[in-house]
LOGUBA-794525 format. One record per residue (C-alpha): residue in one letter; x, y, z. Coordinates in steps of 0.2 Angstrom, whole numbers, padded with zeros to 4 digits, always signed. Layout:
N
AXYZ...
***
This chain:
621
M-0197-0768-0517S-0196-0754-0504N-0187-0738-0508P-0169-0739-0500Y-0168-0720-0496R-0185-0716-0489S-0202-0722-0484H-0209-0705-0481T-0205-0687-0486C-0200-0674-0474N-0217-0667-0474D-0227-0683-0471L-0225-0687-0453R-0239-0682-0441A-0245-0687-0423T-0254-0702-0431H-0237-0709-0436A-0230-0710-0418G-0223-0728-0414Q-0219-0732-0433T-0202-0735-0439V-0199-0725-0455R-0184-0719-0466L-0181-0701-0472A-0169-0693-0484G-0164-0676-0487W-0152-0662-0483I-0145-0656-0466H-0154-0639-0465N-0149-0635-0448K-0141-0642-0432R-0142-0639-0413D-0133-0647-0399L-0144-0645-0383G-0137-0653-0367G-0128-0667-0377V-0143-0671-0388L-0141-0667-0406F-0156-0660-0416I-0155-0659-0435D-0168-0651-0446L-0169-0663-0461R-0175-0655-0477D-0181-0661-0493H-0192-0654-0507Y-0208-0656-0497G-0203-0649-0480I-0193-0651-0464T-0193-0665-0450Q-0184-0663-0434I-0173-0678-0431V-0165-0682-0414I-0148-0691-0411P-0146-0695-0392P-0128-0695-0384T-0129-0714-0383A-0129-0716-0402G-0112-0721-0407F-0113-0711-0423Q-0118-0694-0415D-0101-0687-0416T-0100-0691-0434L-0116-0683-0438S-0113-0668-0428H-0097-0665-0439L-0106-0666-0455P-0108-0649-0463K-0125-0642-0467E-0132-0647-0484T-0124-0664-0483V-0137-0677-0490I-0141-0691-0478S-0154-0705-0476V-0160-0709-0458H-0171-0722-0451G-0179-0723-0433L-0194-0722-0423V-0207-0708-0424R-0212-0701-0407P-0222-0686-0401R-0212-0670-0396P-0211-0667-0378E-0224-0655-0370G-0219-0637-0374T-0208-0641-0389V-0221-0642-0402N-0217-0631-0417P-0233-0624-0425N-0223-0616-0439I-0220-0633-0449S-0233-0646-0453T-0222-0660-0445G-0220-0649-0429E-0229-0662-0417V-0217-0676-0420E-0198-0680-0421L-0188-0695-0427D-0178-0704-0415V-0163-0709-0426Q-0157-0727-0425G-0145-0727-0440Y-0140-0716-0455D-0132-0717-0472L-0121-0704-0480L-0128-0701-0498G-0120-0685-0503S-0105-0676-0495C-0104-0657-0495Q-0089-0645-0497P-0088-0629-0488L-0103-0618-0494P-0099-0602-0505M-0116-0595-0498N-0128-0600-0484V-0144-0609-0489F-0150-0607-0471P-0151-0594-0464E-0156-0585-0480D-0145-0570-0477H-0140-0557-0490T-0129-0564-0504P-0123-0554-0519E-0133-0558-0534E-0118-0564-0544T-0114-0577-0531R-0132-0583-0531L-0133-0585-0550K-0116-0594-0550Y-0122-0606-0537R-0140-0606-0542F-0142-0624-0537L-0139-0619-0519D-0149-0603-0521L-0164-0614-0527R-0163-0624-0511R-0167-0608-0501T-0186-0609-0495K-0192-0593-0503L-0185-0596-0520H-0189-0614-0520Q-0207-0610-0516T-0207-0596-0530V-0201-0608-0543M-0215-0621-0537L-0228-0607-0538R-0222-0604-0556A-0225-0622-0560K-0242-0622-0552V-0247-0606-0562I-0242-0613-0578S-0252-0629-0574S-0267-0618-0570I-0265-0608-0586R-0264-0623-0596R-0280-0631-0588R-0290-0615-0589M-0285-0612-0608I-0291-0629-0612E-0308-0626-0602L-0310-0610-0612G-0309-0620-0629F-0291-0617-0634Q-0280-0631-0641E-0262-0632-0638F-0250-0632-0653Q-0231-0631-0654T-0222-0620-0666P-0204-0621-0673I-0189-0615-0663L-0178-0614-0678T-0186-0602-0690S-0183-0585-0699S-0184-0568-0692S-0201-0563-0684P-0209-0546-0685E-0207-0541-0667G-0193-0529-0671A-0179-0533-0658R-0163-0541-0662D-0163-0560-0667F-0152-0573-0660L-0145-0581-0676V-0140-0600-0678P-0128-0604-0693S-0133-0618-0705R-0121-0632-0708L-0130-0638-0723Y-0132-0620-0731P-0116-0610-0730G-0118-0592-0726E-0137-0594-0721F-0144-0593-0704Y-0159-0598-0694A-0166-0586-0681L-0173-0591-0664P-0191-0585-0663Q-0194-0568-0655A-0212-0574-0653P-0222-0587-0663Q-0231-0573-0671Q-0231-0578-0689F-0234-0597-0685K-0249-0593-0674Q-0257-0582-0688L-0254-0596-0700L-0263-0608-0689M-0278-0597-0690V-0276-0597-0709S-0275-0616-0708G-0292-0617-0701F-0289-0620-0683D-0299-0609-0672R-0292-0606-0654Y-0273-0609-0651F-0262-0607-0636Q-0244-0612-0632I-0233-0609-0617A-0220-0603-0629P-0201-0599-0626C-0196-0583-0635F-0179-0576-0639R-0173-0558-0640D-0156-0551-0640E-0160-0536-0629D-0153-0528-0613G-0160-0534-0596R-0170-0524-0584A-0179-0528-0567D-0195-0534-0577R-0186-0541-0592T-0173-0555-0593P-0160-0554-0607G-0160-0568-0620E-0176-0578-0617F-0193-0578-0608Y-0209-0587-0609Q-0226-0581-0614L-0244-0588-0615D-0246-0586-0634V-0264-0585-0639E-0273-0583-0656M-0292-0583-0661S-0301-0584-0677F-0317-0574-0681V-0315-0562-0666T-0316-0544-0662Q-0306-0535-0649D-0320-0537-0637D-0319-0556-0639V-0300-0557-0635F-0303-0546-0620A-0317-0557-0613A-0306-0573-0616I-0291-0566-0606E-0302-0559-0592K-0310-0576-0590L-0292-0582-0588M-0284-0569-0578I-0297-0565-0564P-0299-0583-0559L-0280-0586-0560F-0275-0572-0549T-0289-0576-0537E-0283-0594-0536F-0265-0589-0531K-0268-0572-0522A-0286-0573-0516E-0283-0561-0502W-0278-0547-0514P-0293-0538-0522I-0294-0536-0541N-0302-0520-0549A-0313-0529-0561T-0331-0524-0564P-0345-0535-0557E-0346-0542-0575G-0328-0547-0574A-0321-0535-0585F-0306-0523-0584V-0306-0504-0586R-0301-0498-0604I-0290-0483-0606P-0286-0475-0623Y-0267-0473-0626K-0268-0454-0627E-0278-0453-0610S-0265-0465-0602M-0251-0454-0607L-0259-0439-0601R-0266-0445-0584F-0251-0456-0580G-0236-0451-0592T-0235-0469-0598D-0244-0483-0607K-0240-0495-0592P-0249-0485-0578D-0248-0490-0560M-0266-0485-0554R-0262-0489-0536I-0254-0472-0535P-0267-0460-0527F-0263-0445-0539E-0264-0442-0557I-0256-0430-0570S-0266-0414-0576D-0262-0405-0592L-0259-0387-0589T-0253-0383-0607P-0267-0371-0610L-0264-0362-0594F-0247-0357-0599A-0250-0354-0617K-0248-0335-0615S-0238-0335-0599E-0223-0324-0597F-0214-0338-0588K-0202-0343-0601A-0198-0360-0594F-0216-0365-0597A-0223-0353-0611G-0227-0362-0627K-0223-0379-0621T-0232-0394-0615V-0234-0392-0597R-0240-0407-0585A-0242-0407-0566F-0248-0416-0551A-0251-0412-0533V-0244-0422-0518P-0250-0417-0501Q-0238-0429-0493A-0223-0420-0500F-0226-0404-0491D-0215-0407-0476Q-0201-0415-0485P-0183-0407-0482R-0175-0397-0496S-0162-0411-0499W-0177-0422-0504F-0182-0410-0517D-0164-0408-0523N-0163-0427-0525L-0178-0426-0536Q-0170-0413-0547E-0156-0425-0550E-0168-0440-0554A-0177-0429-0567K-0160-0424-0575K-0156-0443-0577L-0172-0443-0588G-0166-0429-0599A-0176-0415-0591P-0167-0399-0585G-0174-0402-0568L-0191-0404-0559A-0200-0388-0556Y-0211-0387-0540V-0221-0375-0530K-0228-0377-0512A-0246-0372-0509E-0256-0370-0493A-0272-0362-0488M-0271-0343-0484L-0285-0338-0472S-0281-0320-0469P-0278-0306-0482E-0260-0302-0477S-0255-0300-0495T-0263-0294-0511G-0268-0312-0514G-0281-0311-0501Y-0291-0327-0497G-0284-0341-0507I-0268-0351-0509K-0251-0346-0503L-0237-0352-0515S-0219-0354-0510G-0204-0362-0518P-0191-0359-0532V-0204-0354-0545S-0218-0347-0535K-0214-0329-0539F-0216-0333-0558L-0233-0341-0555E-0241-0329-0542K-0240-0313-0553D-0250-0321-0567P-0268-0321-0562E-0274-0334-0574V-0260-0346-0569Y-0263-0343-0551A-0282-0346-0553G-0278-0362-0563L-0267-0369-0549V-0280-0365-0536A-0292-0375-0547L-0280-0390-0549I-0279-0391-0530A-0298-0388-0528A-0301-0403-0540S-0296-0415-0526T-0306-0407-0512A-0324-0406-0507Y-0326-0389-0514D-0341-0377-0512P-0338-0362-0524A-0350-0352-0513N-0340-0355-0497K-0322-0350-0499L-0318-0353-0481S-0326-0370-0481Y-0316-0375-0496L-0300-0368-0489D-0302-0377-0472R-0302-0393-0482I-0286-0390-0492S-0271-0399-0485P-0254-0391-0488T-0247-0398-0504V-0234-0398-0517I-0237-0396-0536F-0224-0404-0547F-0222-0398-0565S-0214-0405-0581A-0212-0394-0597D-0205-0398-0614A-0208-0393-0632N-0209-0412-0635E-0226-0418-0628T-0221-0436-0626K-0205-0431-0617A-0215-0420-0605A-0227-0434-0602K-0214-0448-0599V-0203-0437-0587L-0218-0433-0576G-0224-0451-0577A-0208-0458-0571M-0207-0445-0557R-0224-0449-0552V-0219-0467-0548K-0202-0461-0540I-0211-0449-0528A-0225-0462-0524E-0211-0475-0520Q-0201-0463-0509L-0216-0457-0499N-0223-0475-0498L-0240-0470-0506I-0242-0485-0518E-0257-0495-0512K-0252-0512-0505N-0259-0530-0508V-0270-0526-0523F-0270-0529-0542K-0276-0515-0553F-0278-0520-0571A-0282-0510-0586W-0283-0512-0605I-0273-0499-0614V-0282-0497-0631D-0282-0486-0647Y-0264-0485-0650P-0259-0474-0664M-0255-0484-0680F-0241-0472-0686E-0230-0458-0679L-0217-0446-0686H-0198-0451-0685E-0190-0440-0672E-0176-0434-0684T-0182-0437-0702K-0201-0433-0698A-0205-0447-0710V-0221-0457-0706E-0217-0474-0698F-0226-0488-0689S-0228-0484-0670H-0229-0502-0664N-0234-0518-0672P-0235-0516-0691F-0247-0531-0693S-0261-0523-0683M-0277-0520-0692P-0280-0501-0693Q-0296-0495-0686G-0307-0490-0702G-0298-0502-0713L-0292-0497-0730E-0304-0482-0731A-0295-0475-0716L-0278-0478-0724E-0284-0469-0740K-0293-0455-0733Q-0286-0450-0716D-0270-0441-0710P-0259-0456-0705L-0256-0448-0689T-0275-0449-0684I-0277-0467-0688Y-0278-0479-0673A-0274-0498-0673Y-0284-0512-0665Q-0269-0515-0654Y-0270-0517-0635D-0260-0520-0620L-0265-0527-0603V-0256-0519-0588C-0256-0522-0570N-0248-0512-0556G-0236-0503-0568Y-0231-0518-0578E-0236-0523-0596V-0243-0540-0593A-0249-0544-0611S-0248-0536-0628G-0259-0541-0643A-0269-0535-0658I-0282-0539-0671R-0272-0544-0686N-0271-0536-0703H-0277-0551-0713R-0281-0542-0729P-0266-0541-0742E-0272-0525-0750I-0273-0516-0732M-0256-0523-0727Y-0248-0516-0743K-0256-0499-0741A-0251-0498-0723F-0233-0502-0727A-0233-0490-0741L-0238-0476-0729A-0223-0481-0719G-0212-0479-0734H-0210-0497-0739D-0216-0504-0756Q-0224-0520-0760T-0208-0530-0762V-0203-0527-0744V-0219-0536-0738D-0217-0550-0752T-0199-0553-0747E-0198-0551-0729F-0215-0559-0724A-0217-0570-0739G-0225-0585-0729M-0238-0574-0721I-0243-0563-0735N-0245-0578-0747A-0256-0587-0735F-0267-0572-0733K-0270-0572-0752Y-0279-0589-0750G-0293-0585-0739A-0288-0579-0722P-0301-0577-0708P-0302-0561-0697H-0291-0566-0682G-0282-0558-0667G-0273-0563-0652I-0262-0558-0637A-0247-0564-0627P-0247-0563-0608G-0229-0564-0601I-0228-0579-0589D-0213-0572-0580R-0222-0556-0576I-0238-0565-0571V-0228-0575-0558M-0218-0560-0553L-0234-0551-0548L-0241-0566-0540A-0225-0569-0530D-0225-0550-0525E-0207-0549-0532H-0199-0534-0540S-0185-0543-0550I-0190-0555-0564R-0174-0566-0560E-0183-0571-0544V-0196-0581-0553I-0185-0590-0565A-0176-0606-0560F-0160-0602-0570P-0160-0584-0576M-0145-0575-0584A-0137-0560-0576Q-0143-0543-0581N-0128-0542-0592G-0134-0557-0602R-0121-0570-0595D-0126-0587-0588L-0114-0587-0573L-0119-0605-0569M-0115-0613-0586N-0102-0600-0591A-0111-0594-0607P-0108-0587-0619S-0091-0595-0621P-0079-0598-0636V-0081-0613-0647S-0067-0623-0656E-0061-0620-0673K-0068-0637-0678Q-0086-0631-0673L-0084-0615-0682K-0077-0623-0698E-0093-0635-0698V-0104-0620-0699H-0093-0611-0711L-0089-0596-0699T-0074-0587-0695I-0073-0574-0680R-0070-0556-0683K-0065-0548-0667P-0071-0530-0664V-0057-0517-0667P-0052-0508-0651K-0058-0491-0649V-0044-0478-0649
***
């Protein structure tokens, strides 16, 4: 039995189909009336075909008044387009369909937003009418890209020897540290399931169960605020775990996935891998120094320098005795004063008192006591020029990026472009680093200095196992408490906790964290000791992580894993800057589902079934 709606899709017809009678179905994408002849672009999932309704057709007037996005089925004769009217922008552009009849399949009310043309529409409207938004070509193609990426990941993981397993959705709290989404139990009053923040404990238990290489395209649920690169509520990750592996083995497996994957979908964008197919490795402390973040964007052509020793004895009180970081940006030299003032406000939003800067340019005539050298100007220049050591250090900072011959000052000065040095100073080293790291990205964006059309990956390694709580100064875990400390039990017993590194790692690309993972702490005695150093006795581990710690007591293999984020991978491949642009049905940034109107109240009957009553928050006075 032939299909009553279509014999071909709207992307099938070619010049070879000329003379055939066919049936198409789809949405009215666009309409044009040219000299009494009605042209309609008919669109379906696969593409667009131009259909033609001549004035002699008795139904032309009816079709001309159907609004765009009405669903119709048409049948007619395929014919070549007249000479000079071929459309090279669509695959069916050599032919058109001479319509002989049509059927109305789905009427359309007045549209709350345009599908075509794809003009600007407020995001709230786009999310509320997401089914219309998804008809738009760009978003439709992006969601299809996501499907193809996931299919490719699944195929490649199997080729690498991994097996796909499913883990529970209704479970207990995971050790990820964010807020859980809780599900009340009907059978056990007052008790709750938690939606998994990640399949962390289950994938480790699979390794203890004797499986060797696991993966899963896993939904994860975290009750946290949304950002441009993070959707509130739920996300998907490629969950991976491997037995009897070192950190190097995990890296090798992921590199064998990522490089071919990114090449498959963005072959024209180079990847900064070595000839052996590996990504650069950067220790966490080095990343914080050079980039001010553990998610460095290495497409930016300038890095941060540590000038703390230079200002250790300085009389400039704003810098003296503090952590001082700086970077130089030649392209900022000619910017107006208002641009620098705006940067001050941006820095204040980050908790800094402002953003100190000084302009520097080569001085080729001895018109001042400075002689040959660098002329400084700007708000803090007078404080820096009078200190010979500071002045010499700034000259060296600028010279570090030039072809500098110490024996030929004029040659060196000729090569120096006027530049601006930006500073961040704070008694807290982490704050000084993060402020300048954020301003590095901000300035590079504003000056259009970020390299285009390239993927720059890096492994961030050697994360600290412990840190001091900012207020109590007590030792606590820095990141994942279940990572294996470098040096094992001996390091925990003999080293200062703040000097211990963990076998924990992140994969970053173009300023985004793409994946996070660790070699796991599979030895109960090491886990108990690590938690003890962080102020937790053995009962905490035995109670809160009973399933995992009990399993480790029955012969656990060394194991490790990682979890690349599906949403962020697709975002990078689609060259999008908002994660909501790569998810079919995302929540709004405030955590609401505008399409399905969630969250929403439930009935008293439903509450009673799960033994709950609602306690509304007390209004603030």
